[in-house]
C-alpha positions in Angstrom: -16.3 -56.2 -10.5 -12.7 -56.2 -9.4 -10.5 -55.8 -12.5 -8.1 -58.6 -11.2 -11.0 -61.0 -10.8 -10.6 -64.1 -12.9 -13.4 -64.7 -15.4 -14.9 -68.2 -15.1 -17.5 -68.1 -17.9 -18.9 -66.1 -20.8 -22.0 -65.4 -18.6 -19.9 -62.9 -16.6 -18.9 -60.8 -19.6 -22.0 -58.7 -19.7 -21.4 -57.4 -16.2 -19.3 -54.5 -17.5 -22.3 -53.3 -19.5 -24.9 -53.7 -16.8 -22.6 -51.9 -14.3 -22.4 -49.0 -16.7 -26.2 -48.5 -17.1 -27.3 -45.1 -15.8 -30.6 -43.4 -15.2 -31.3 -40.5 -17.5 -30.6 -37.8 -14.9 -27.0 -39.1 -14.8 -26.3 -39.2 -18.5 -23.2 -37.3 -19.6 -21.4 -36.3 -22.8 -17.8 -37.3 -23.3 -16.1 -35.7 -26.3 -12.8 -36.8 -27.8 -11.0 -34.7 -30.5 -7.7 -35.6 -32.2 -5.5 -33.2 -34.1 -2.4 -33.3 -36.3 0.6 -31.1 -35.6 2.7 -29.6 -38.4 5.4 -26.9 -38.4 3.7 -23.8 -39.6 6.5 -22.6 -42.0 7.2 -25.9 -43.8 4.1 -28.2 -43.3 6.5 -30.9 -41.9 5.0 -33.2 -39.3 5.7 -32.6 -35.6 7.1 -35.9 -34.4 7.6 -37.6 -31.0 11.4 -38.0 -31.3 12.3 -34.5 -32.4 14.0 -32.0 -30.1 11.1 -29.6 -30.8 8.4 -32.3 -30.8 5.4 -33.7 -29.0 7.1 -34.2 -25.6 8.0 -30.5 -25.6 4.3 -29.7 -25.9 3.3 -32.1 -23.2 6.0 -30.8 -20.8 4.8 -27.2 -21.4 1.2 -28.2 -20.6 2.5 -29.8 -17.3 4.6 -26.8 -16.4 2.2 -24.0 -17.3 -1.3 -25.5 -16.9 -1.4 -28.0 -14.1 -1.6 -31.2 -16.1 -0.1 -34.3 -14.4 2.2 -36.6 -16.4 0.9 -40.1 -16.9 3.6 -42.4 -18.2 2.6 -46.0 -19.2 5.1 -47.4 -16.7 6.9 -45.7 -13.7 9.8 -43.6 -15.1 8.6 -44.4 -18.7 8.3 -41.9 -21.6 5.8 -39.1 -21.3 2.9 -40.2 -23.5 -0.2 -38.9 -21.7 -1.4 -36.2 -19.2 -4.3 -36.1 -16.8 -6.2 -33.3 -15.1 -9.3 -34.2 -13.2 -11.5 -36.4 -15.4 -9.9 -35.1 -18.6 -6.8 -36.4 -20.4 -4.4 -35.6 -23.2 -3.2 -38.7 -25.0 -1.2 -39.5 -28.1 -2.2 -41.6 -31.1 0.6 -43.8 -32.7 1.9 -41.1 -35.1 1.9 -38.3 -32.5 -1.7 -37.1 -33.1 -2.7 -35.2 -30.0 -6.1 -36.0 -28.4 -8.2 -34.3 -25.8 -10.5 -36.8 -24.0 -12.7 -34.4 -22.2 -14.4 -34.5 -18.9 -17.9 -36.1 -19.1 -20.3 -33.1 -18.9 -24.1 -32.9 -18.6 -24.4 -30.4 -21.5 -22.6 -29.4 -24.7 -21.8 -25.8 -23.5 -19.4 -27.3 -21.0 -18.0 -29.6 -23.6 -17.4 -26.6 -25.8 -15.9 -24.5 -23.0 -13.4 -27.3 -22.0 -12.4 -27.7 -25.7 -11.8 -24.0 -26.1 -9.8 -23.9 -22.9 -7.6 -26.8 -24.1 -7.0 -25.0 -27.4 -6.2 -21.8 -25.6 -3.6 -23.6 -23.5 -2.0 -25.0 -26.7 -2.1 -21.7 -28.5 0.8 -19.9 -26.7 2.9 -23.1 -26.5 2.5 -23.8 -30.1 3.2 -20.3 -31.2 6.6 -20.4 -29.5 7.4 -23.7 -31.1 6.2 -22.8 -34.6 3.5 -25.5 -34.5 0.0 -25.4 -36.0 -2.6 -28.0 -34.9 -5.0 -29.1 -37.7 -8.5 -30.4 -37.4 -8.5 -32.7 -40.4 -9.1 -36.4 -40.8 -5.8 -37.6 -42.5 -2.4 -36.1 -42.4 -2.4 -33.8 -45.4 1.4 -33.5 -45.9 3.3 -36.4 -44.4 4.3 -39.6 -46.0 4.2 -42.6 -43.7 8.1 -42.7 -43.6 8.1 -39.1 -42.5 6.5 -40.0 -39.1 7.9 -41.8 -36.1 6.1 -43.8 -33.4 4.9 -42.9 -30.0 6.6 -45.3 -27.5 3.5 -47.0 -26.2 3.5 -50.8 -25.8 0.3 -51.4 -27.5 1.4 -49.5 -30.6 4.5 -51.5 -30.9 2.5 -54.7 -31.1 -0.2 -53.2 -33.4 2.4 -51.9 -35.9 3.7 -55.5 -36.4 0.3 -57.2 -36.3 -2.0 -55.0 -38.3 -0.2 -54.9 -41.7 -1.0 -58.6 -42.0 -4.7 -58.0 -41.5 -5.3 -55.3 -44.0 -3.7 -52.8 -46.4 -4.2 -49.6 -44.3 -3.3 -50.6 -40.8 -0.2 -48.4 -40.5 -2.0 -45.4 -42.2 -4.9 -45.8 -39.8 -2.5 -45.7 -36.8 -0.1 -42.9 -37.9 -2.0 -40.6 -40.2 -5.7 -40.6 -39.3 -7.6 -38.4 -36.8 -11.1 -38.3 -35.6 -13.7 -36.6 -33.4 -15.8 -38.9 -31.3 -18.5 -38.8 -28.7 -19.2 -41.1 -25.8 -22.8 -41.2 -24.6 -24.6 -43.2 -21.9 -27.4 -45.7 -21.9 -30.1 -46.6 -19.4 -30.4 -50.4 -19.8 -29.7 -53.2 -22.3 -32.7 -52.3 -24.5 -31.7 -48.6 -24.6 -28.0 -49.5 -25.4 -28.8 -51.9 -28.2 -31.4 -49.6 -29.7 -29.0 -46.7 -29.8 -26.2 -48.9 -31.1 -28.3 -50.2 -34.0 -29.5 -46.8 -35.0 -26.0 -45.4 -35.1 -24.7 -48.4 -37.0 -27.5 -48.0 -39.7 -26.6 -44.3 -40.0 -22.8 -44.7 -39.8 -22.3 -43.9 -43.5 -24.4 -40.7 -43.0 -22.2 -39.7 -40.1 -19.0 -40.2 -42.1 -20.4 -38.3 -45.1 -21.5 -35.3 -43.0 -18.1 -34.9 -41.4 -15.9 -36.0 -44.3 -12.8 -33.9 -44.0 -9.7 -35.4 -45.5 -9.4 -34.6 -49.2 -5.5 -34.3 -49.3 -2.8 -37.0 -49.0 0.9 -36.2 -49.1 0.2 -32.7 -50.4 -2.1 -33.7 -53.3 -5.9 -34.2 -53.9 -6.6 -37.9 -53.9 -10.0 -37.6 -55.6 -12.3 -38.1 -52.7 -13.5 -36.5 -49.5 -12.4 -38.8 -46.6 -9.2 -40.7 -46.9 -9.6 -41.6 -43.2 -12.8 -43.4 -44.0 -11.0 -45.2 -46.9 -8.3 -46.5 -44.6 -10.9 -48.0 -42.3 -12.3 -50.2 -45.1 -9.2 -52.4 -44.9 -7.6 -52.5 -41.5 -8.8 -55.7 -39.7 -12.3 -56.9 -40.6 -12.5 -59.0 -37.4 -12.5 -55.8 -35.2 -13.9 -53.1 -37.4 -16.9 -52.2 -39.5 -20.7 -52.6 -38.9 -20.8 -55.5 -36.5 -23.0 -58.0 -38.4 -24.5 -59.8 -35.4 -26.1 -56.5 -34.2 -28.4 -56.4 -37.2 -30.5 -59.3 -36.1 -33.9 -58.4 -34.6 -33.2 -60.1 -31.3 -29.8 -58.6 -30.8 -28.6 -57.9 -27.2 -25.5 -57.6 -25.2 -24.8 -61.3 -25.8 -24.5 -60.7 -29.6 -21.9 -58.0 -29.1 -20.1 -60.2 -26.7 -20.0 -63.1 -29.2 -18.6 -60.8 -31.8 -16.0 -59.4 -29.4 -15.0 -62.9 -28.2 -14.0 -63.9 -31.8 -11.8 -60.9 -32.4 -8.1 -61.4 -32.0 -6.3 -60.0 -29.0 -3.3 -57.6 -29.0 -2.1 -57.9 -25.4 -2.9 -58.0 -21.7 -1.0 -56.7 -18.7 0.1 -58.1 -15.4 1.2 -55.3 -13.2 3.5 -53.2 -15.4 4.4 -56.2 -17.6 2.9 -56.1 -21.1 2.2 -59.6 -22.5 1.8 -59.8 -26.3 -0.9 -62.2 -27.3 -1.9 -61.7 -31.0 -2.4 -65.4 -31.8 -5.5 -65.9 -29.8 -9.1 -64.7 -29.7 -10.5 -63.7 -26.4 -12.8 -66.7 -26.5 -9.8 -69.0 -26.6 -8.0 -66.9 -23.9 -11.1 -67.2 -21.7 -11.3 -71.0 -22.2 -7.7 -72.0 -22.2 -5.6 -69.1 -20.8 -2.2 -68.1 -22.1 1.2 -69.1 -20.7 -0.3 -69.8 -17.3 -2.4 -66.6 -17.2 -6.2 -66.6 -16.9 -8.5 -64.0 -18.4 -9.6 -61.3 -15.9 -12.2 -58.6 -15.8 -9.5 -56.0 -16.6 -8.3 -58.1 -19.6 -11.9 -58.1 -21.0 -12.2 -54.4 -20.6 -8.9 -53.8 -22.3 -10.0 -56.1 -25.2 -13.2 -54.2 -25.7 -11.1 -51.0 -26.1 -9.0 -52.6 -28.8 -12.1 -53.2 -31.0 -12.7 -50.5 -33.6 -16.2 -50.7 -35.1 -18.1 -47.7 -36.4 -20.0 -47.6 -33.1 -18.4 -49.2 -30.1 -20.1 -50.5 -27.0 -18.1 -50.3 -23.8 -19.0 -48.4 -20.6 -20.5 -45.9 -22.9 -21.6 -45.9 -26.6 -18.9 -44.4 -28.7 -19.7 -42.9 -32.1 -16.5 -43.4 -34.2 -17.2 -42.6 -37.8 -16.3 -39.0 -38.2 -13.1 -37.3 -39.5 -11.4 -34.7 -37.2 -13.0 -31.3 -37.5 -11.9 -27.7 -37.8 -13.0 -25.1 -35.3 -16.5 -24.3 -36.7 -17.7 -28.0 -36.7 -15.7 -29.3 -33.8 -18.6 -29.7 -31.5 -21.1 -30.6 -34.2 -20.6 -34.4 -34.0 -21.2 -34.5 -30.2 -24.2 -32.2 -30.7 -25.7 -34.3 -33.5 -25.7 -37.5 -31.4 -26.5 -35.9 -28.1 -29.7 -34.5 -29.7 -30.6 -37.9 -31.1 -29.7 -40.2 -28.1 -30.7 -37.9 -25.2 -34.3 -37.1 -26.4 -36.9 -39.8 -26.6 -38.8 -38.3 -29.6 -35.5 -37.7 -31.5 -34.4 -41.2 -30.9 -37.7 -42.6 -32.1 -37.6 -40.3 -35.2 -34.0 -41.4 -36.1 -35.0 -45.0 -35.6 -37.9 -44.6 -37.9 -35.7 -42.9 -40.5 -33.5 -46.0 -40.8 -35.7 -48.8 -39.5 -35.7 -50.9 -42.7 -32.1 -50.3 -43.8 -30.4 -53.6 -44.5 -26.8 -54.5 -43.6 -26.0 -55.0 -47.2 -27.1 -51.6 -48.5 -25.5 -49.8 -45.6 -22.2 -51.7 -46.1 -22.3 -50.8 -49.8 -22.9 -47.1 -49.0 -20.0 -47.2 -46.6 -17.7 -48.3 -49.4 -18.6 -45.3 -51.5 -18.7 -42.6 -48.8 -14.9 -42.0 -48.8 -15.0 -40.7 -52.3 -18.5 -39.3 -52.7 -19.5 -38.3 -49.1 -23.0 -36.8 -49.2 -23.4 -37.6 -52.9 -23.1 -41.3 -52.2 -26.0 -43.1 -54.0 -28.6 -44.6 -51.6 -32.1 -45.9 -52.5 -32.5 -43.9 -55.7 -31.2 -40.7 -54.2 -28.1 -39.8 -52.2 -27.2 -39.6 -48.6 -27.7 -35.9 -48.5 -31.5 -35.9 -47.8 -30.9 -38.4 -45.0 -28.2 -36.2 -43.5 -30.4 -33.1 -43.7 -33.3 -35.0 -42.0 -31.0 -36.4 -39.3 -29.7 -32.9 -38.5 -33.2 -31.7 -38.2 -34.1 -34.5 -35.8 -31.0 -33.8 -33.7 -31.8 -30.0 -33.6 -35.3 -30.7 -32.4 -34.0 -33.0 -29.7 -31.5 -30.3 -28.5 -34.3 -27.7 -28.5 -36.4 -29.9 -26.3 -33.4 -30.5 -23.9 -33.4 -26.7 -23.5 -29.9 -26.4 -22.0 -29.0 -22.8 -22.2 -25.6 -21.0 -22.1 -24.9 -17.6 -20.6 -26.2 -15.9 -23.8 -29.5 -17.7 -23.7 -28.6 -20.1 -26.6 -29.6 -23.7 -26.4 -27.3 -26.5 -27.7 -28.6 -26.1 -31.3 -26.0 -23.4 -31.8 -23.3 -26.1 -32.3 -25.2 -27.5 -35.2 -25.5 -24.3 -37.1 -22.2 -24.6 -39.1 -23.3 -28.1 -40.1 -26.7 -26.9 -41.3 -24.9 -24.3 -43.4 -22.8 -27.0 -45.1 -25.8 -29.3 -45.6 -27.8 -26.5 -47.2 -25.2 -26.5 -50.0 -24.8 -30.3 -50.1 -21.3 -30.1 -48.7 -19.1 -31.6 -46.1 -16.0 -29.8 -44.6 -13.8 -31.4 -47.3 -15.7 -29.5 -50.0 -15.0 -26.2 -48.3 -11.3 -27.0 -48.1 -11.1 -28.1 -51.7 -12.9 -25.0 -52.8 -10.4 -22.8 -50.9 -7.4 -24.5 -52.4 -6.2 -23.7 -56.0 -5.7 -26.6 -58.4 -2.4 -28.4 -58.0 -0.4 -29.1 -54.9 -1.9 -28.3 -51.5 -1.7 -24.7 -50.5 -0.3 -24.5 -47.0 -1.8 -21.0 -46.3 -5.3 -22.3 -47.4 -4.8 -25.4 -45.3 -4.0 -23.4 -42.2 -6.8 -20.9 -42.8 -9.5 -23.7 -42.9 -8.2 -26.3 -40.6 -6.0 -24.7 -37.9 -7.4 -25.1 -34.4 -5.0 -22.9 -32.4 
């Protein structure tokens, strides 16, 4: 569908999902990894507006490594780069994200990620910057950060504080690693979405990696996950309509229609529209404008559930990771979603989980991670079993690298953690002496470059 095409009815809204369906031979893996910049000597945040700041890094990537600037408007501030199908983008507080090329195997995902970090290494060394794979800014207060000059962020920073306690923290201080995976048809998409939603607390617990806030232990394992409990309940969480037995695209669409909008664009003009749901916009328009296909796609990208349905399925529940586990989240869900037996096994593992018990586990995961109580035990046995299912799926995929290793190699650091009942946060906490955060220990365990 043409993005400028005016939408006439709700029946047209599923087209974006049907257009995105792919046969299994065309399935790809799209990884996204965010990171936090600090100055190595002081731990102070690297900000957008500083002379030695985020734009200096972006300019160096353009000048030295062939990235193309991608401003939001012609002549506007430098806020994104593109090279081929990959992009480097900025989150609201200056967090740097690589949205990688969609690849057919994890080895290429890992190679692209290594190449990106290698490009950053020399630039960052010259500027005294370290990039951290951690889920929440470990040193900065909110007032220590500035804002990336992107139109959507300016609207969100005004709107979200009225919707929940942690909107600004989510925007400026959290980081994540995500994976985008394909689906064959509606049945396949909804089946995968439901499995990932039921297991969302397990995903968060396995990758919990934000035990420090403003230089201090806060008492839990994932402060990023804590912030997501109270941001905007109309666009976050576990998507209650998808827990019904007959759920399909239409159930996701109904949920999305009732979520408030942020904005839409007409050419280069950004039109703020936070007082309307998309359902109302579709029916009544706004200031003479009618909803288009492009508006709907933009709206879908402003929803932040634990698992998001768009042109791909996006797994969103993990903290950003250090080098050893950076590819483990994409590996885990590739192994489950891209092997029929693994998907069936994962579905059986969580088939009778109720919305209420999963939502309750999600509330406890930020503090307890793998030790979160669940059905008379904890989430740890579920996590261990899920990793085993994923590894079997990757083994059956049998995609080998130059050394003859299959994709299970990216799960090995995760297995080592799970063997000891730990998430990455536990490793970092063990490495840091009691008291204020040790900057050398932080760099040793979370630095990516």
